[in-house]
C-alpha positions in Angstrom: -0.2 0.0 -0.2 1.6 3.7 -1.0 3.0 5.8 2.3 0.5 8.9 2.4 2.5 12.1 2.3 0.5 13.5 5.3 2.9 13.9 8.8 1.6 12.8 11.7 2.9 14.9 14.6 2.7 13.6 18.1 0.6 15.7 20.1 -2.6 15.7 22.3 -6.0 16.2 20.7 -9.2 15.0 20.8 -12.2 16.0 18.1 -15.4 17.5 19.6 -17.1 14.7 18.3 -16.7 12.1 20.9 -18.4 8.9 20.0 -19.9 8.3 23.9 -22.1 11.1 22.6 -24.9 10.6 25.2 -23.0 10.7 28.2 -19.7 12.8 27.1 -22.5 15.5 26.2 -24.0 15.3 29.7 -21.5 17.9 30.8 -21.0 19.9 27.7 -17.7 17.9 26.8 -16.1 20.4 29.0 -12.1 20.9 28.5 -9.9 19.6 31.1 -5.9 20.2 30.6 -3.7 17.8 32.9 -3.2 17.4 36.5 -0.7 18.6 38.5 -0.2 20.2 41.6 3.5 20.6 42.6 3.6 24.0 42.5 1.0 26.0 44.3 0.8 30.0 44.6 -0.8 31.8 47.1 -3.7 34.3 46.1 -6.2 36.3 47.7 -9.7 34.4 47.3 -11.3 38.0 47.2 -9.1 38.9 43.9 -10.7 36.4 41.6 -14.3 36.2 40.3 -14.5 32.6 39.9 -18.4 33.1 37.8 -16.7 35.7 35.5 -13.7 33.7 35.0 -15.5 30.4 34.1 -17.9 33.2 31.7 -14.8 34.2 29.9 -13.4 30.6 29.7 -16.4 29.6 28.2 -16.7 32.3 25.7 -13.0 31.3 24.6 -13.8 27.8 24.2 -16.5 28.4 21.8 -14.7 31.2 19.7 -11.7 28.7 19.7 -14.1 25.9 18.4 -15.4 28.8 15.2 -11.8 29.4 14.7 -10.8 25.6 14.5 -9.1 24.3 11.2 -9.5 20.7 10.2 -7.2 18.0 10.8 -6.3 14.7 10.6 -5.3 12.7 14.1 -5.4 9.3 15.6 -8.0 8.3 18.0 -7.8 5.4 20.5 -10.7 4.3 22.5 -10.8 1.7 25.3 -14.2 0.5 26.6 -15.9 -2.9 27.7 -15.8 -4.4 24.2 -13.0 -3.7 23.0 -9.3 -1.6 22.6 -9.5 0.2 18.8 -7.9 3.1 17.2 -9.1 5.1 14.3 -7.6 7.6 11.9 -9.9 10.4 11.7 -10.4 13.3 9.3 -12.3 16.3 9.7 -14.2 17.4 6.9 -17.3 19.9 6.1 -19.4 17.0 5.3 -18.5 15.4 8.8 -15.5 13.0 10.1 -14.4 10.2 8.0 -12.4 7.5 10.1 -10.6 4.3 9.3 -9.8 1.6 11.8 -6.3 1.0 12.0 -5.6 -1.1 15.0 -7.0 -3.2 17.4 -5.3 -3.9 21.1 -2.7 -1.6 19.7 -1.9 -4.2 17.0 -2.2 -3.6 13.3 -5.4 -5.1 11.6 -5.3 -8.8 10.2 -5.4 -8.7 6.4 -9.1 -9.7 6.4 -10.0 -7.2 8.9 -8.0 -4.7 6.8 -9.7 -5.4 3.3 -13.1 -5.3 5.2 -12.4 -1.9 6.7 -11.3 -0.9 3.1 -14.6 -2.1 1.6 -16.6 -0.3 4.1 -14.8 2.9 3.0 -15.7 2.1 -0.7 -19.4 1.8 0.4 -19.5 4.9 2.2 -17.8 6.8 -0.7 -20.8 4.9 -3.1 -23.6 6.1 -0.5 -23.4 9.6 0.6 -26.7 9.4 2.3 -24.8 7.5 4.6 -22.2 10.3 5.4 -25.0 12.7 5.5 -26.6 11.2 8.4 -23.4 10.7 10.3 -22.9 14.3 9.5 -26.5 15.4 11.1 -25.6 13.5 14.4 -22.2 15.4 14.7 -24.0 18.6 13.9 -26.9 17.8 16.8 -24.4 16.8 19.2 -22.3 20.1 18.7 -25.4 22.0 19.3 -25.9 20.0 22.6 -22.5 20.7 23.8 -22.9 24.4 23.1 -26.0 24.6 24.5 -25.1 23.2 27.8 -21.6 24.9 27.9 -23.2 28.2 27.6 -25.0 27.2 30.9 -22.1 26.2 32.9 -21.2 29.9 34.4 -24.6 29.6 36.0 -25.6 26.1 36.5 -22.7 25.5 39.2 -21.3 27.4 42.0 -17.5 28.2 42.2 -14.8 28.7 44.4 -11.4 29.8 43.6 -9.0 27.1 45.2 -5.5 27.9 44.1 -3.0 28.3 41.3 -1.4 25.3 40.3 1.1 24.0 37.6 -0.2 22.5 34.4 1.3 21.6 31.4 -0.1 25.0 29.8 2.1 26.7 32.2 -0.2 28.1 35.4 -3.8 27.2 36.0 -6.5 28.4 38.2 -8.1 25.6 40.0 -11.5 25.9 40.9 -13.9 23.7 42.8 -17.5 23.5 42.0 -21.1 22.1 43.2 -24.5 22.5 42.0 -26.0 26.0 42.0 -29.5 25.4 44.0 -30.7 28.7 42.2 -30.3 27.1 38.6 -33.4 26.0 37.2 -32.6 23.9 34.1 -34.3 25.0 31.0 -34.6 21.4 29.8 -34.0 17.7 30.7 -30.5 17.4 29.5 -29.6 20.6 31.5 -30.8 18.6 34.8 -27.3 17.0 34.6 -25.9 19.9 36.9 -27.9 19.4 39.8 -26.2 16.1 40.5 -22.4 17.1 39.9 -19.7 18.4 41.8 -15.8 18.4 41.3 -13.2 20.9 40.0 -12.1 22.7 36.8 -8.7 24.0 35.6 -8.5 27.3 33.5 -5.4 28.3 32.1 -4.2 31.6 33.6 -2.7 33.2 30.4 -5.4 32.3 27.6 -8.2 31.8 30.3 -8.9 28.5 28.4 -10.8 25.4 30.1 -8.0 22.7 30.3 -9.6 20.2 32.7 -12.9 19.2 34.2 -13.2 16.6 36.9 -16.7 15.7 38.0 -18.6 13.1 40.3 -22.2 12.6 40.5 -22.9 13.3 44.3 -26.6 12.1 43.7 -28.8 10.3 41.1 -29.7 12.5 38.0 -32.2 12.4 35.3 -31.3 12.8 31.8 -32.7 13.0 28.3 -30.4 13.3 25.3 -33.0 11.4 23.2 -33.2 8.4 25.2 -34.7 9.3 29.0 -32.8 7.4 31.7 -30.9 8.0 34.9 -27.5 8.2 35.9 -26.4 6.8 39.3 -24.7 8.6 42.2 -21.1 7.7 42.2 -20.1 8.1 38.6 -17.3 9.9 37.4 -16.0 12.0 34.5 -12.7 13.4 33.4 -12.5 15.6 30.4 -9.3 17.4 29.0 -8.5 20.2 26.6 -5.4 20.9 25.3 -4.0 23.6 22.9 -2.2 21.8 20.0 -1.0 25.0 18.0 -1.7 28.8 17.4 -4.0 29.1 20.1 -6.6 26.2 19.0 -8.0 24.7 22.1 -9.6 21.3 21.5 -10.6 18.2 23.8 -7.8 15.9 23.9 -9.0 13.5 26.6 -11.7 11.5 27.9 -12.6 9.0 31.0 -16.1 7.8 31.8 -16.9 5.5 34.7 -20.7 5.7 35.2 -23.9 3.4 35.7 -27.4 4.2 35.1 -30.9 3.0 33.3 -32.0 3.6 30.0 -35.2 4.5 29.3 -35.5 3.8 33.1 -35.7 0.1 33.1 -32.4 -1.3 31.7 -29.5 -1.0 33.6 -26.3 0.1 31.9 -22.7 0.2 32.7 -20.0 2.6 30.8 -16.2 2.6 31.3 -14.5 4.2 28.4 -11.5 5.9 27.7 -10.4 8.0 24.8 -7.3 9.9 23.6 -6.2 11.5 20.5 -2.5 12.2 19.0 -0.5 12.4 16.1 -2.4 15.3 14.6 -1.9 16.9 11.3 -3.4 20.0 9.5 -5.1 18.6 6.3 -6.5 21.3 3.3 -9.5 23.3 4.4 -12.7 22.3 2.4 -11.3 18.7 1.8 -14.6 17.1 1.2 -15.7 13.7 2.7 -14.8 11.3 -0.6 -11.3 12.9 -0.9 -11.0 12.4 3.1 -11.8 8.7 2.2 -9.1 8.5 -0.8 -6.6 9.8 1.9 -7.3 7.6 4.2 -6.9 4.6 1.8 -3.4 5.6 0.9 -2.4 5.6 3.9 0.3 2.6 5.2 -1.4 0.5 8.2 0.2 2.4 11.5 2.7 0.9 13.3 2.6 0.7 17.3 3.6 2.9 18.5 2.1 4.8 15.7 5.1 6.8 14.3 5.6 8.1 10.9 
């Protein structure tokens, strides 16, 4: 198979389209940076308006999403069923992905052929891509909606300034805001979470959110259900160049009931690496051609 001319550089980044949509969207896909408390700096709490800081950080996140340029990257997902890695290309027609590894190993010849046949079928049936694109747009709307509610849905307390990969970060703790009236069932999730978030001190970008469910929470993301007390969600966001901040990591461990009857348990870890810019406006069939020309990635996915 011919090698792709695309050069993949190692750097953490995750697309806003995270497959665990119903659960990830629960928290508005809030960003997260990387933990670190080696260095702390004392600062008067009265000098920090936590709500105003969160409000600015949310706006910066939304602005960054609008200015984002499309990329190609690797996304690894580990859940109860399997450990899989996909090469993903962002296009105006929606993301296109090619499975490149299972359990951190290249695909077998038969699996590789099946994956290439799937891409051919996708190229020949644009309605399949359109359906996927509509789902992505719906998820993006939910993310924006919940993210915009974040400053008012929770109560924040400034704790300290800590060192983090981007430099220095504000560390805030949060609890549900008893005065917040959720405008819909999706926003009801904010009534049952508490935790901490980090905001980059220089860019005022959300970099890390570590949340836990302190009570059972009803939700409604296209399907009614309940999330049980005790679940956790960890979300991370990174600057992967030119002040383009994007989601780079997700860890979910929750239990609950779908349709208030069927019990479920979800344990998911997702990370993204090896991103590379691609030409703006690349259509989905061109993205398929690009993915088909790429050599199967070899562990640890170096060019």
